[in-house]
PDB file of N, CA, C and O in Angstrom:
ATOM      1  N   MET A   1      84.844 110.356  97.933  1.00  0.00           N
ATOM      2  CA  MET A   1      86.243 110.152  98.228  1.00  0.00           C
ATOM      3  C   MET A   1      86.696 108.882  97.520  1.00  0.00           C
ATOM      4  O   MET A   1      85.935 107.924  97.382  1.00  0.00           O
ATOM      5  N   LYS A   2      87.917 108.891  97.085  1.00  0.00           N
ATOM      6  CA  LYS A   2      88.503 107.707  96.458  1.00  0.00           C
ATOM      7  C   LYS A   2      89.520 107.107  97.412  1.00  0.00           C
ATOM      8  O   LYS A   2      90.176 107.815  98.175  1.00  0.00           O
ATOM      9  N   TYR A   3      89.638 105.784  97.353  1.00  0.00           N
ATOM     10  CA  TYR A   3      90.537 105.058  98.239  1.00  0.00           C
ATOM     11  C   TYR A   3      91.476 104.188  97.425  1.00  0.00           C
ATOM     12  O   TYR A   3      91.181 103.804  96.294  1.00  0.00           O
ATOM     13  N   LYS A   4      92.608 103.891  98.029  1.00  0.00           N
ATOM     14  CA  LYS A   4      93.488 102.874  97.456  1.00  0.00           C
ATOM     15  C   LYS A   4      93.984 102.007  98.602  1.00  0.00           C
ATOM     16  O   LYS A   4      94.115 102.461  99.738  1.00  0.00           O
ATOM     17  N   LEU A   5      94.251 100.776  98.284  1.00  0.00           N
ATOM     18  CA  LEU A   5      94.699  99.807  99.272  1.00  0.00           C
ATOM     19  C   LEU A   5      96.110 100.142  99.722  1.00  0.00           C
ATOM     20  O   LEU A   5      96.999 100.380  98.904  1.00  0.00           O
ATOM     21  N   SER A   6      96.301 100.158 101.035  1.00  0.00           N
ATOM     22  CA  SER A   6      97.614 100.481 101.585  1.00  0.00           C
ATOM     23  C   SER A   6      98.317  99.233 102.108  1.00  0.00           C
ATOM     24  O   SER A   6      99.511  99.045 101.870  1.00  0.00           O
ATOM     25  N   SER A   7      97.575  98.371 102.826  1.00  0.00           N
ATOM     26  CA  SER A   7      98.182  97.131 103.332  1.00  0.00           C
ATOM     27  C   SER A   7      97.116  96.079 103.587  1.00  0.00           C
ATOM     28  O   SER A   7      95.934  96.385 103.748  1.00  0.00           O
ATOM     29  N   ILE A   8      97.569  94.820 103.620  1.00  0.00           N
ATOM     30  CA  ILE A   8      96.707  93.662 103.858  1.00  0.00           C
ATOM     31  C   ILE A   8      97.396  92.774 104.880  1.00  0.00           C
ATOM     32  O   ILE A   8      98.603  92.549 104.796  1.00  0.00           O
ATOM     33  N   GLY A   9      96.640  92.272 105.839  1.00  0.00           N
ATOM     34  CA  GLY A   9      97.175  91.322 106.808  1.00  0.00           C
ATOM     35  C   GLY A   9      96.169  90.215 107.052  1.00  0.00           C
ATOM     36  O   GLY A   9      94.962  90.450 106.996  1.00  0.00           O
ATOM     37  N   LEU A  10      96.641  89.041 107.316  1.00  0.00           N
ATOM     38  CA  LEU A  10      95.780  87.888 107.579  1.00  0.00           C
ATOM     39  C   LEU A  10      95.780  87.608 109.074  1.00  0.00           C
ATOM     40  O   LEU A  10      96.829  87.654 109.718  1.00  0.00           O
ATOM     41  N   CYS A  11      94.619  87.320 109.621  1.00  0.00           N
ATOM     42  CA  CYS A  11      94.551  87.004 111.046  1.00  0.00           C
ATOM     43  C   CYS A  11      93.423  86.018 111.304  1.00  0.00           C
ATOM     44  O   CYS A  11      92.572  85.793 110.443  1.00  0.00           O
ATOM     45  N   HIS A  12      93.425  85.448 112.465  1.00  0.00           N
ATOM     46  CA  HIS A  12      92.390  84.519 112.919  1.00  0.00           C
ATOM     47  C   HIS A  12      92.189  83.341 111.967  1.00  0.00           C
ATOM     48  O   HIS A  12      91.056  82.982 111.644  1.00  0.00           O
ATOM     49  N   ALA A  13      93.270  82.755 111.529  1.00  0.00           N
ATOM     50  CA  ALA A  13      93.249  81.509 110.746  1.00  0.00           C
ATOM     51  C   ALA A  13      92.238  81.531 109.601  1.00  0.00           C
ATOM     52  O   ALA A  13      91.296  80.739 109.576  1.00  0.00           O
ATOM     53  N   ASN A  14      92.443  82.427 108.676  1.00  0.00           N
ATOM     54  CA  ASN A  14      91.610  82.526 107.470  1.00  0.00           C
ATOM     55  C   ASN A  14      90.171  82.952 107.724  1.00  0.00           C
ATOM     56  O   ASN A  14      89.304  82.695 106.890  1.00  0.00           O
ATOM     57  N   GLU A  15      89.894  83.596 108.851  1.00  0.00           N
ATOM     58  CA  GLU A  15      88.544  84.093 109.104  1.00  0.00           C
ATOM     59  C   GLU A  15      88.411  85.576 108.797  1.00  0.00           C
ATOM     60  O   GLU A  15      87.335  86.044 108.424  1.00  0.00           O
ATOM     61  N   LYS A  16      89.498  86.311 108.954  1.00  0.00           N
ATOM     62  CA  LYS A  16      89.455  87.755 108.744  1.00  0.00           C
ATOM     63  C   LYS A  16      90.744  88.227 108.082  1.00  0.00           C
ATOM     64  O   LYS A  16      91.809  87.634 108.250  1.00  0.00           O
ATOM     65  N   ILE A  17      90.613  89.307 107.328  1.00  0.00           N
ATOM     66  CA  ILE A  17      91.802  89.994 106.845  1.00  0.00           C
ATOM     67  C   ILE A  17      91.768  91.411 107.407  1.00  0.00           C
ATOM     68  O   ILE A  17      90.707  92.013 107.569  1.00  0.00           O
ATOM     69  N   TYR A  18      92.949  91.918 107.696  1.00  0.00           N
ATOM     70  CA  TYR A  18      93.108  93.283 108.184  1.00  0.00           C
ATOM     71  C   TYR A  18      93.557  94.120 106.998  1.00  0.00           C
ATOM     72  O   TYR A  18      94.556  93.804 106.353  1.00  0.00           O
ATOM     73  N   VAL A  19      92.823  95.184 106.711  1.00  0.00           N
ATOM     74  CA  VAL A  19      93.175  96.022 105.571  1.00  0.00           C
ATOM     75  C   VAL A  19      93.322  97.478 105.991  1.00  0.00           C
ATOM     76  O   VAL A  19      92.681  97.942 106.934  1.00  0.00           O
ATOM     77  N   SER A  20      94.161  98.168 105.282  1.00  0.00           N
ATOM     78  CA  SER A  20      94.332  99.609 105.453  1.00  0.00           C
ATOM     79  C   SER A  20      94.083 100.266 104.106  1.00  0.00           C
ATOM     80  O   SER A  20      94.618  99.841 103.081  1.00  0.00           O
ATOM     81  N   LEU A  21      93.269 101.301 104.125  1.00  0.00           N
ATOM     82  CA  LEU A  21      93.006 102.087 102.930  1.00  0.00           C
ATOM     83  C   LEU A  21      93.530 103.497 103.145  1.00  0.00           C
ATOM     84  O   LEU A  21      93.532 104.009 104.264  1.00  0.00           O
ATOM     85  N   LEU A  22      93.972 104.112 102.068  1.00  0.00           N
ATOM     86  CA  LEU A  22      94.416 105.495 102.094  1.00  0.00           C
ATOM     87  C   LEU A  22      93.457 106.292 101.218  1.00  0.00           C
ATOM     88  O   LEU A  22      93.281 105.988 100.038  1.00  0.00           O
ATOM     89  N   GLY A  23      92.837 107.319 101.807  1.00  0.00           N
ATOM     90  CA  GLY A  23      91.910 108.157 101.059  1.00  0.00           C
ATOM     91  C   GLY A  23      92.644 109.201 100.243  1.00  0.00           C
ATOM     92  O   GLY A  23      93.806 109.509 100.508  1.00  0.00           O
ATOM     93  N   ASP A  24      91.953 109.747  99.244  1.00  0.00           N
ATOM     94  CA  ASP A  24      92.590 110.767  98.410  1.00  0.00           C
ATOM     95  C   ASP A  24      92.845 112.069  99.166  1.00  0.00           C
ATOM     96  O   ASP A  24      93.520 112.964  98.659  1.00  0.00           O
ATOM     97  N   ASP A  25      92.297 112.172 100.390  1.00  0.00           N
ATOM     98  CA  ASP A  25      92.574 113.323 101.250  1.00  0.00           C
ATOM     99  C   ASP A  25      93.647 112.986 102.290  1.00  0.00           C
ATOM    100  O   ASP A  25      93.799 113.694 103.286  1.00  0.00           O
ATOM    101  N   ASP A  26      94.384 111.903 102.052  1.00  0.00           N
ATOM    102  CA  ASP A  26      95.440 111.391 102.938  1.00  0.00           C
ATOM    103  C   ASP A  26      94.907 110.812 104.248  1.00  0.00           C
ATOM    104  O   ASP A  26      95.684 110.572 105.172  1.00  0.00           O
ATOM    105  N   SER A  27      93.588 110.583 104.345  1.00  0.00           N
ATOM    106  CA  SER A  27      93.037 109.924 105.529  1.00  0.00           C
ATOM    107  C   SER A  27      93.399 108.441 105.478  1.00  0.00           C
ATOM    108  O   SER A  27      93.584 107.872 104.402  1.00  0.00           O
ATOM    109  N   GLN A  28      93.497 107.827 106.653  1.00  0.00           N
ATOM    110  CA  GLN A  28      93.805 106.403 106.747  1.00  0.00           C
ATOM    111  C   GLN A  28      92.645 105.692 107.427  1.00  0.00           C
ATOM    112  O   GLN A  28      92.079 106.191 108.399  1.00  0.00           O
ATOM    113  N   HIS A  29      92.301 104.531 106.909  1.00  0.00           N
ATOM    114  CA  HIS A  29      91.183 103.754 107.430  1.00  0.00           C
ATOM    115  C   HIS A  29      91.650 102.312 107.575  1.00  0.00           C
ATOM    116  O   HIS A  29      92.166 101.719 106.627  1.00  0.00           O
ATOM    117  N   HIS A  30      91.467 101.754 108.765  1.00  0.00           N
ATOM    118  CA  HIS A  30      91.934 100.403 109.071  1.00  0.00           C
ATOM    119  C   HIS A  30      90.758  99.601 109.618  1.00  0.00           C
ATOM    120  O   HIS A  30      90.018 100.089 110.471  1.00  0.00           O
ATOM    121  N   PHE A  31      90.583  98.381 109.137  1.00  0.00           N
ATOM    122  CA  PHE A  31      89.504  97.547 109.644  1.00  0.00           C
ATOM    123  C   PHE A  31      89.716  96.089 109.256  1.00  0.00           C
ATOM    124  O   PHE A  31      90.573  95.757 108.437  1.00  0.00           O
ATOM    125  N   TYR A  32      88.908  95.235 109.870  1.00  0.00           N
ATOM    126  CA  TYR A  32      88.906  93.803 109.581  1.00  0.00           C
ATOM    127  C   TYR A  32      87.728  93.495 108.673  1.00  0.00           C
ATOM    128  O   TYR A  32      86.653  94.077 108.816  1.00  0.00           O
ATOM    129  N   ILE A  33      87.933  92.586 107.747  1.00  0.00           N
ATOM    130  CA  ILE A  33      86.862  92.100 106.883  1.00  0.00           C
ATOM    131  C   ILE A  33      86.734  90.602 107.105  1.00  0.00           C
ATOM    132  O   ILE A  33      87.717  89.865 107.027  1.00  0.00           O
ATOM    133  N   ASN A  34      85.519  90.160 107.379  1.00  0.00           N
ATOM    134  CA  ASN A  34      85.253  88.739 107.565  1.00  0.00           C
ATOM    135  C   ASN A  34      85.321  88.044 106.208  1.00  0.00           C
ATOM    136  O   ASN A  34      84.631  88.435 105.267  1.00  0.00           O
ATOM    137  N   ILE A  35      86.149  87.019 106.117  1.00  0.00           N
ATOM    138  CA  ILE A  35      86.306  86.291 104.852  1.00  0.00           C
ATOM    139  C   ILE A  35      86.015  84.806 105.028  1.00  0.00           C
ATOM    140  O   ILE A  35      86.484  83.981 104.244  1.00  0.00           O
ATOM    141  N   SER A  36      85.244  84.469 106.053  1.00  0.00           N
ATOM    142  CA  SER A  36      84.908  83.063 106.285  1.00  0.00           C
ATOM    143  C   SER A  36      84.320  82.459 105.022  1.00  0.00           C
ATOM    144  O   SER A  36      83.471  83.068 104.370  1.00  0.00           O
ATOM    145  N   GLY A  37      84.766  81.280 104.685  1.00  0.00           N
ATOM    146  CA  GLY A  37      84.267  80.582 103.510  1.00  0.00           C
ATOM    147  C   GLY A  37      85.012  80.906 102.224  1.00  0.00           C
ATOM    148  O   GLY A  37      84.766  80.275 101.196  1.00  0.00           O
ATOM    149  N   MET A  38      85.914  81.873 102.264  1.00  0.00           N
ATOM    150  CA  MET A  38      86.700  82.210 101.074  1.00  0.00           C
ATOM    151  C   MET A  38      88.079  81.584 101.197  1.00  0.00           C
ATOM    152  O   MET A  38      88.594  81.401 102.301  1.00  0.00           O
ATOM    153  N   ASP A  39      88.661  81.264 100.079  1.00  0.00           N
ATOM    154  CA  ASP A  39      90.010  80.717 100.066  1.00  0.00           C
ATOM    155  C   ASP A  39      90.981  81.868  99.811  1.00  0.00           C
ATOM    156  O   ASP A  39      91.131  82.326  98.679  1.00  0.00           O
ATOM    157  N   VAL A  40      91.632  82.324 100.867  1.00  0.00           N
ATOM    158  CA  VAL A  40      92.479  83.515 100.790  1.00  0.00           C
ATOM    159  C   VAL A  40      93.539  83.428  99.693  1.00  0.00           C
ATOM    160  O   VAL A  40      93.723  84.406  98.967  1.00  0.00           O
ATOM    161  N   PRO A  41      94.242  82.311  99.536  1.00  0.00           N
ATOM    162  CA  PRO A  41      95.260  82.273  98.479  1.00  0.00           C
ATOM    163  C   PRO A  41      94.694  82.491  97.073  1.00  0.00           C
ATOM    164  O   PRO A  41      95.430  82.867  96.161  1.00  0.00           O
ATOM    165  N   ASP A  42      93.395  82.257  96.894  1.00  0.00           N
ATOM    166  CA  ASP A  42      92.783  82.462  95.580  1.00  0.00           C
ATOM    167  C   ASP A  42      92.330  83.900  95.347  1.00  0.00           C
ATOM    168  O   ASP A  42      91.983  84.256  94.221  1.00  0.00           O
ATOM    169  N   LEU A  43      92.325  84.735  96.390  1.00  0.00           N
ATOM    170  CA  LEU A  43      91.899  86.122  96.242  1.00  0.00           C
ATOM    171  C   LEU A  43      93.034  86.959  95.643  1.00  0.00           C
ATOM    172  O   LEU A  43      94.188  86.849  96.056  1.00  0.00           O
ATOM    173  N   THR A  44      92.687  87.785  94.675  1.00  0.00           N
ATOM    174  CA  THR A  44      93.687  88.700  94.116  1.00  0.00           C
ATOM    175  C   THR A  44      93.712  89.980  94.957  1.00  0.00           C
ATOM    176  O   THR A  44      92.776  90.265  95.703  1.00  0.00           O
ATOM    177  N   ILE A  45      94.779  90.728  94.824  1.00  0.00           N
ATOM    178  CA  ILE A  45      94.867  92.004  95.539  1.00  0.00           C
ATOM    179  C   ILE A  45      93.737  92.925  95.088  1.00  0.00           C
ATOM    180  O   ILE A  45      93.173  93.650  95.908  1.00  0.00           O
ATOM    181  N   LYS A  46      93.403  92.909  93.823  1.00  0.00           N
ATOM    182  CA  LYS A  46      92.306  93.746  93.313  1.00  0.00           C
ATOM    183  C   LYS A  46      90.981  93.346  93.953  1.00  0.00           C
ATOM    184  O   LYS A  46      90.190  94.217  94.315  1.00  0.00           O
ATOM    185  N   GLU A  47      90.723  92.042  94.101  1.00  0.00           N
ATOM    186  CA  GLU A  47      89.486  91.588  94.742  1.00  0.00           C
ATOM    187  C   GLU A  47      89.427  92.049  96.197  1.00  0.00           C
ATOM    188  O   GLU A  47      88.376  92.470  96.680  1.00  0.00           O
ATOM    189  N   ILE A  48      90.556  91.966  96.884  1.00  0.00           N
ATOM    190  CA  ILE A  48      90.611  92.415  98.277  1.00  0.00           C
ATOM    191  C   ILE A  48      90.390  93.924  98.342  1.00  0.00           C
ATOM    192  O   ILE A  48      89.680  94.409  99.223  1.00  0.00           O
ATOM    193  N   GLU A  49      90.993  94.665  97.419  1.00  0.00           N
ATOM    194  CA  GLU A  49      90.807  96.118  97.391  1.00  0.00           C
ATOM    195  C   GLU A  49      89.338  96.471  97.171  1.00  0.00           C
ATOM    196  O   GLU A  49      88.817  97.365  97.837  1.00  0.00           O
ATOM    197  N   VAL A  50      88.669  95.792  96.258  1.00  0.00           N
ATOM    198  CA  VAL A  50      87.249  96.043  95.993  1.00  0.00           C
ATOM    199  C   VAL A  50      86.421  95.746  97.239  1.00  0.00           C
ATOM    200  O   VAL A  50      85.539  96.529  97.592  1.00  0.00           O
ATOM    201  N   MET A  51      86.692  94.624  97.914  1.00  0.00           N
ATOM    202  CA  MET A  51      85.970  94.292  99.149  1.00  0.00           C
ATOM    203  C   MET A  51      86.203  95.355 100.213  1.00  0.00           C
ATOM    204  O   MET A  51      85.268  95.754 100.907  1.00  0.00           O
ATOM    205  N   ALA A  52      87.444  95.818 100.346  1.00  0.00           N
ATOM    206  CA  ALA A  52      87.784  96.809 101.366  1.00  0.00           C
ATOM    207  C   ALA A  52      87.094  98.144 101.090  1.00  0.00           C
ATOM    208  O   ALA A  52      86.557  98.764 102.008  1.00  0.00           O
ATOM    209  N   ILE A  53      87.104  98.588  99.845  1.00  0.00           N
ATOM    210  CA  ILE A  53      86.457  99.854  99.500  1.00  0.00           C
ATOM    211  C   ILE A  53      84.954  99.752  99.707  1.00  0.00           C
ATOM    212  O   ILE A  53      84.335 100.684 100.221  1.00  0.00           O
ATOM    213  N   ARG A  54      84.367  98.646  99.315  1.00  0.00           N
ATOM    214  CA  ARG A  54      82.931  98.439  99.524  1.00  0.00           C
ATOM    215  C   ARG A  54      82.605  98.458 101.022  1.00  0.00           C
ATOM    216  O   ARG A  54      81.614  99.054 101.443  1.00  0.00           O
ATOM    217  N   HIS A  55      83.449  97.801 101.812  1.00  0.00           N
ATOM    218  CA  HIS A  55      83.263  97.768 103.261  1.00  0.00           C
ATOM    219  C   HIS A  55      83.318  99.189 103.840  1.00  0.00           C
ATOM    220  O   HIS A  55      82.478  99.560 104.660  1.00  0.00           O
ATOM    221  N   ALA A  56      84.295  99.970 103.417  1.00  0.00           N
ATOM    222  CA  ALA A  56      84.434 101.349 103.905  1.00  0.00           C
ATOM    223  C   ALA A  56      83.225 102.190 103.501  1.00  0.00           C
ATOM    224  O   ALA A  56      82.686 102.930 104.325  1.00  0.00           O
ATOM    225  N   GLN A  57      82.796 102.086 102.253  1.00  0.00           N
ATOM    226  CA  GLN A  57      81.654 102.874 101.788  1.00  0.00           C
ATOM    227  C   GLN A  57      80.385 102.512 102.546  1.00  0.00           C
ATOM    228  O   GLN A  57      79.612 103.399 102.908  1.00  0.00           O
ATOM    229  N   GLU A  58      80.155 101.218 102.794  1.00  0.00           N
ATOM    230  CA  GLU A  58      78.980 100.798 103.554  1.00  0.00           C
ATOM    231  C   GLU A  58      79.036 101.332 104.974  1.00  0.00           C
ATOM    232  O   GLU A  58      78.021 101.780 105.507  1.00  0.00           O
ATOM    233  N   ASN A  59      80.214 101.292 105.595  1.00  0.00           N
ATOM    234  CA  ASN A  59      80.351 101.811 106.955  1.00  0.00           C
ATOM    235  C   ASN A  59      80.081 103.309 106.998  1.00  0.00           C
ATOM    236  O   ASN A  59      79.391 103.785 107.900  1.00  0.00           O
ATOM    237  N   PHE A  60      80.612 104.056 106.041  1.00  0.00           N
ATOM    238  CA  PHE A  60      80.398 105.504 106.027  1.00  0.00           C
ATOM    239  C   PHE A  60      78.943 105.840 105.723  1.00  0.00           C
ATOM    240  O   PHE A  60      78.416 106.808 106.269  1.00  0.00           O
ATOM    241  N   ASN A  61      78.284 105.068 104.869  1.00  0.00           N
ATOM    242  CA  ASN A  61      76.874 105.311 104.561  1.00  0.00           C
ATOM    243  C   ASN A  61      75.982 105.055 105.768  1.00  0.00           C
ATOM    244  O   ASN A  61      74.937 105.689 105.913  1.00  0.00           O
ATOM    245  N   ASN A  62      76.389 104.126 106.641  1.00  0.00           N
ATOM    246  CA  ASN A  62      75.598 103.787 107.824  1.00  0.00           C
ATOM    247  C   ASN A  62      76.012 104.577 109.061  1.00  0.00           C
ATOM    248  O   ASN A  62      75.481 104.349 110.148  1.00  0.00           O
ATOM    249  N   CYS A  63      76.947 105.497 108.905  1.00  0.00           N
ATOM    250  CA  CYS A  63      77.474 106.265 110.031  1.00  0.00           C
ATOM    251  C   CYS A  63      76.529 107.410 110.391  1.00  0.00           C
ATOM    252  O   CYS A  63      75.969 108.068 109.514  1.00  0.00           O
ATOM    253  N   ASP A  64      76.363 107.635 111.687  1.00  0.00           N
ATOM    254  CA  ASP A  64      75.549 108.753 112.168  1.00  0.00           C
ATOM    255  C   ASP A  64      76.395 109.999 112.392  1.00  0.00           C
ATOM    256  O   ASP A  64      75.963 110.916 113.091  1.00  0.00           O
ATOM    257  N   CYS A  65      77.580 110.049 111.820  1.00  0.00           N
ATOM    258  CA  CYS A  65      78.520 111.158 112.038  1.00  0.00           C
ATOM    259  C   CYS A  65      78.019 112.441 111.424  1.00  0.00           C
ATOM    260  O   CYS A  65      78.686 113.471 111.515  1.00  0.00           O
TER     261      CYS A  65
END
């Protein structure tokens, strides 16, 4: 499945970002990514998208579904 970034939100004082991905099957996936130690203003949207897609793929690979 392919994903594209739908939205980004910042929460918990630069500790986490909230991201939404849209799958090529119109599925929606929402989750938090821990970004402790990263400088959010220096992150590009592409870097955030790559982190989000990697996070989703790792979660699906580890799923017992």
